[in-house]
C-alpha distance (Angstrom), angle and dihedral (degrees) to the residues before:
residue distance angle dihedral
M1 . . .
A2 3.77 . .
Y3 3.91 117.4 .
A4 3.79 108.5 -100.8
L5 3.80 123.9 -143.0
D6 3.84 92.0 -169.2
G7 3.72 113.3 132.8
K8 3.77 93.3 6.2
M9 3.77 126.8 124.0
V10 3.93 99.3 -120.7
I11 3.82 114.5 -158.5
G12 3.76 122.0 -171.8
V13 3.81 113.7 -161.9
S14 3.81 128.6 -177.9
S15 3.83 120.1 -135.9
R16 3.80 90.2 -112.2
A17 3.77 91.7 54.2
L18 3.78 92.3 49.3
F19 3.89 101.0 36.1
D20 3.86 136.0 36.8
L21 3.79 100.9 -105.9
T22 3.83 95.7 160.5
V23 3.81 94.6 124.3
E24 3.78 93.9 41.8
N25 3.85 92.1 48.6
R26 3.77 92.2 51.2
I27 3.90 90.5 51.8
F28 3.86 89.5 52.9
E29 3.83 92.9 47.5
E30 3.77 96.0 44.0
Q31 3.76 102.5 31.6
G32 3.81 104.9 21.6
L33 3.79 140.7 -125.6
D34 3.81 98.8 -50.3
A35 3.81 95.4 53.5
Y36 3.94 92.3 45.4
Q37 3.88 90.5 51.4
E38 3.70 90.7 47.7
Y39 3.80 91.7 48.6
Q40 3.82 91.8 50.2
I41 3.69 96.4 48.7
T42 3.84 92.1 46.7
H43 3.80 91.2 50.5
E44 3.81 98.8 35.4
N45 3.79 92.6 120.6
E46 3.85 93.7 52.7
V47 3.80 112.0 92.5
L48 3.65 118.8 -118.2
G49 3.90 119.6 -124.0
K50 3.83 120.4 -114.4
G51 3.72 115.4 -83.9
P52 3.76 130.3 -150.9
G53 3.77 97.1 -82.4
F54 3.81 96.1 43.9
S55 3.83 100.9 95.6
L56 3.85 91.6 47.4
I57 3.90 92.4 48.6
K58 3.79 93.8 46.7
N59 3.72 94.6 49.7
L60 3.83 94.3 44.1
L61 3.74 89.0 54.4
A62 3.82 89.0 53.0
L63 3.86 89.5 65.6
N64 3.82 84.9 75.3
E65 3.76 87.6 66.5
L66 3.74 90.6 52.3
L67 3.83 92.8 49.0
P68 3.81 100.2 29.7
E69 3.87 97.4 162.9
E70 3.91 90.5 52.9
R71 3.85 101.7 31.1
P72 3.80 90.0 -165.7
V73 3.81 100.5 -173.2
E74 3.76 123.6 74.1
V75 3.83 117.5 -179.1
I76 3.83 119.3 -164.3
I77 3.79 126.7 -171.9
M78 3.79 107.8 -129.7
S79 3.78 110.5 -175.3
R80 3.69 144.3 163.3
N81 3.89 87.4 -138.9
S82 3.67 119.1 114.1
T83 3.83 120.2 -122.3
N84 3.76 88.3 -108.4
T85 3.95 91.7 60.3
S86 3.80 97.6 36.4
L87 3.83 101.1 82.3
R88 3.74 92.6 86.5
V89 3.74 91.5 56.6
F90 3.79 92.7 48.5
N91 3.79 91.9 44.7
S92 3.91 88.0 53.8
I93 3.82 89.9 49.1
K94 3.76 89.8 55.9
H95 3.69 92.7 45.5
Y96 3.84 94.2 56.7
G97 3.89 91.5 40.6
L98 3.60 95.5 -122.1
D99 3.73 115.7 167.8
I100 3.75 96.6 -127.3
T101 3.93 115.8 132.8
R102 3.82 103.8 153.8
A103 3.73 131.4 72.5
V104 3.82 147.7 168.1
L105 3.83 117.1 -148.9
V106 3.76 113.7 -178.6
S107 3.84 104.9 172.0
G108 3.74 92.8 -125.9
A109 3.86 99.6 -39.8
Q110 3.76 124.4 122.2
L111 3.82 118.6 -69.4
S112 3.75 97.6 -163.0
P113 3.89 98.9 91.4
Y114 3.79 89.0 59.1
L115 3.76 95.1 48.2
K116 3.73 88.1 67.8
A117 3.73 94.4 44.1
F118 3.89 90.2 56.4
R119 3.86 89.8 44.9
T120 3.81 87.1 -122.7
D121 3.87 114.4 -155.5
L122 3.80 94.7 -175.8
F123 3.85 133.0 18.7
L124 3.82 123.5 -171.6
S125 3.75 119.0 -171.8
A126 3.89 140.6 146.2
Y127 3.92 90.5 -136.0
E128 3.79 111.3 93.1
D129 3.69 96.4 -158.1
D130 3.80 95.8 54.0
V131 3.81 89.2 47.7
Q132 3.86 92.4 46.9
N133 3.74 90.2 51.3
A134 3.68 89.9 49.8
I135 3.79 91.8 51.0
D136 3.84 91.8 48.6
S137 3.76 88.9 53.5
G138 3.74 92.4 54.7
I139 3.75 98.8 -102.4
A140 3.89 123.4 131.5
A141 3.67 107.7 -113.1
G142 3.85 142.6 157.7
I143 3.64 139.5 -164.7
I144 3.79 101.4 -127.1
C145 3.85 118.9 -144.0
T146 3.74 109.8 -122.6
D147 3.77 99.6 -176.6
H148 3.92 96.9 99.8
I149 3.75 140.4 44.5
Y150 3.76 121.4 -131.5
E151 3.80 137.1 -155.3
E152 3.76 112.9 -108.4
R153 3.81 119.3 -115.9
E154 3.75 104.6 -117.7
D155 3.73 96.8 -174.9
G156 3.73 93.3 72.9
S157 3.76 95.7 -121.4
I158 3.83 122.8 144.2
R159 3.65 116.1 -142.9
I160 3.80 119.8 -179.9
A161 3.81 126.1 176.3
F162 3.86 126.1 -166.3
D163 3.71 135.7 -170.4
G164 3.76 114.5 -131.0
D165 3.80 117.8 -134.7
A166 3.88 113.5 56.5
V167 3.81 89.2 9.0
I168 3.65 116.0 54.8
F169 3.91 93.1 4.0
D170 3.85 128.5 33.7
D171 3.77 120.8 -98.6
S172 3.76 99.5 -110.4
S173 3.75 94.2 111.4
E174 3.82 92.7 51.6
L175 3.79 87.5 52.7
V176 3.70 89.5 60.4
Y177 3.75 90.8 54.0
K178 3.78 93.6 47.4
Q179 3.93 89.0 51.5
G180 3.70 100.7 37.8
G181 3.87 109.9 15.7
L182 3.77 133.1 -127.4
K183 3.80 98.5 -41.1
A184 3.76 94.8 49.5
F185 3.79 88.9 50.2
E186 3.85 95.6 49.7
E187 3.81 88.3 46.5
N188 3.70 93.2 48.4
E189 3.93 93.6 50.1
A190 3.80 91.5 46.2
R191 3.77 92.1 47.7
N192 3.97 90.9 49.1
A193 3.70 97.3 35.9
D194 3.89 88.8 122.5
T195 3.72 90.2 46.7
P196 3.70 117.0 90.7
L197 3.89 117.9 -125.6
E198 3.78 115.9 -118.4
E199 3.71 120.7 -101.8
G200 3.86 118.3 -89.3
P201 3.84 126.8 -156.0
F202 3.88 93.0 -78.8
A203 3.75 99.2 46.3
G204 3.95 92.5 96.3
F205 3.77 92.4 46.1
L206 3.86 91.2 51.7
R207 3.60 90.0 49.5
K208 3.79 93.8 55.3
L209 3.91 89.4 47.3
S210 3.76 88.0 53.2
A211 3.81 94.0 47.9
I212 3.80 89.5 53.4
Q213 3.78 91.0 48.2
E214 3.84 89.9 52.2
K215 3.74 90.7 52.6
L216 3.78 94.5 48.9
G217 3.77 94.0 46.0
P218 3.72 128.9 -144.8
D219 3.73 99.1 -70.4
N220 3.84 97.9 50.2
C221 3.72 103.2 34.6
P222 3.95 119.8 114.5
I223 3.88 91.1 -178.6
R224 3.74 118.3 102.8
T225 3.84 122.4 170.1
A226 3.79 133.2 -169.8
L227 3.71 140.2 -166.4
V228 3.72 109.9 -139.4
T229 3.79 109.4 -176.8
S230 3.83 140.7 158.2
R231 3.73 87.5 -132.5
N232 3.78 118.2 108.9
A233 3.82 136.6 172.6
P234 2.97 130.4 -18.0
A235 4.00 88.6 25.5
H236 3.89 89.4 55.7
E237 3.71 95.3 79.1
R238 3.80 99.2 66.4
V239 3.75 90.4 48.8
I240 3.78 92.9 53.7
K241 3.70 93.1 47.9
T242 3.73 94.2 46.0
L243 3.78 91.3 55.4
R244 3.77 89.6 46.9
A245 3.89 90.8 50.4
W246 3.79 88.3 50.8
N247 3.81 92.1 50.1
V248 3.76 87.9 -130.9
R249 3.83 123.9 149.4
L250 3.80 121.2 -133.3
D251 3.72 115.3 177.8
E252 3.81 99.0 -156.5
A253 3.74 135.5 13.7
L254 3.92 123.8 -163.4
F255 3.81 115.8 -171.7
L256 3.67 101.9 -170.5
G257 3.70 102.9 175.8
G258 3.84 94.9 -139.5
I259 3.82 98.5 -38.6
E260 3.86 112.0 139.0
K261 3.85 109.6 -91.5
K262 3.88 99.0 -145.0
D263 3.64 100.1 91.6
F264 3.66 95.3 42.2
L265 3.80 91.4 52.3
K266 3.83 90.1 51.4
A267 3.78 88.5 50.9
F268 3.78 91.0 52.0
G269 3.67 90.1 48.9
A270 3.80 93.7 -128.6
Q271 3.88 116.6 -163.4
I272 3.78 88.4 -166.9
F273 3.83 134.5 5.4
F274 3.74 123.5 -162.1
D275 3.82 120.7 -156.9
D276 3.81 131.9 155.4
Q277 3.85 95.1 -133.5
S278 3.83 131.2 67.0
V279 3.77 90.4 -146.3
H280 3.76 85.8 72.9
T281 3.86 102.8 31.3
L282 3.80 96.1 49.5
P283 3.83 96.9 55.9
A284 3.74 90.8 37.1
S285 3.77 90.2 54.3
E286 3.75 90.7 65.1
E287 3.87 87.7 69.6
V288 3.80 106.6 21.3
P289 3.73 137.7 17.4
S290 3.80 107.7 -86.8
A291 3.87 137.6 -175.0
R292 3.76 129.6 -168.1
V293 3.80 117.2 -133.0
P294 3.90 107.6 -143.0
Y295 3.84 91.4 -152.3
R296 3.91 111.6 167.1
G297 3.85 96.2 174.0
G298 3.74 114.5 168.9
A299 3.67 96.4 -67.2
L300 3.80 120.9 41.8
G301 3.85 104.8 35.7
G302 3.81 118.4 174.8
E303 3.74 130.1 101.6
D304 3.84 94.4 -84.4
G305 3.77 105.2 38.8
G306 3.71 115.0 -123.0
E307 3.73 97.7 -17.7
T308 3.80 92.0 126.1
A309 3.85 88.0 66.9
V310 3.73 98.6 88.9
N311 3.85 116.0 -161.7
G312 3.87 90.7 1.1
P313 3.74 116.4 162.1
G314 3.83 99.6 -125.2
D315 3.75 113.9 62.6
T316 3.78 100.1 -35.3
P317 3.82 118.7 98.7
């Protein structure tokens, strides 16, 4: 019988998201593909350092030990590496004892067709075009910041933080702000407080996390989620009622009203923070692993979501 992915949380992770490939990527950018390949093959028995997504992936895989009959998490290496340069990645996976046995290696080609084939719930990569293609295909994905190294969480906890608009929710409310300003936004949110927001790219992933939390129960669950948004009162009510209508669990909600998010994410201890704007993810990445969500939706467009909406009420500071 074929191995079934039905019901599992499938996570695709690139080698640069999982491991520290700073030196190797610099060789690729400065000296080209041939030099990169030669370096990887020459050093394939040297273990790679831990990358920005390592702690998250390791602790998500540990959920399989808590639910051994279901084994709810499947992690797949999805890389632009070729088979010839991939042995160092696999050797490092073995060294760290990560239960990752499946991989897609495309030698520089597009990964997006395989994301759907694997029914991927979350994709983490440092390559913007791969992530953009995933988002456009309806898959939760983030461009992970690779400029910093983070301490691993040794307690096994899983702490994931999300922005609201254009991440968990769609960007329709932000469009109201862009077209009509703050007063129009607040009036719209008050008028529609009982109307749930539409789903954004990470709604499905949040639902899967919530379902695993439910199975583990409150006394045995290492997962903790947080909404960290620039919204504040009175725009909070619609968010709370939307999550209630979705029957989705969020453990913490921070309505910051434009205060910089970095220190709050550090206090939460996020292993990953998802936001649609680099004005949030870049400073946040100084403290916690962060990934930009290039959601274009039907409203904001552009390469960096709603970043042009300065001092907006949704998720723009």
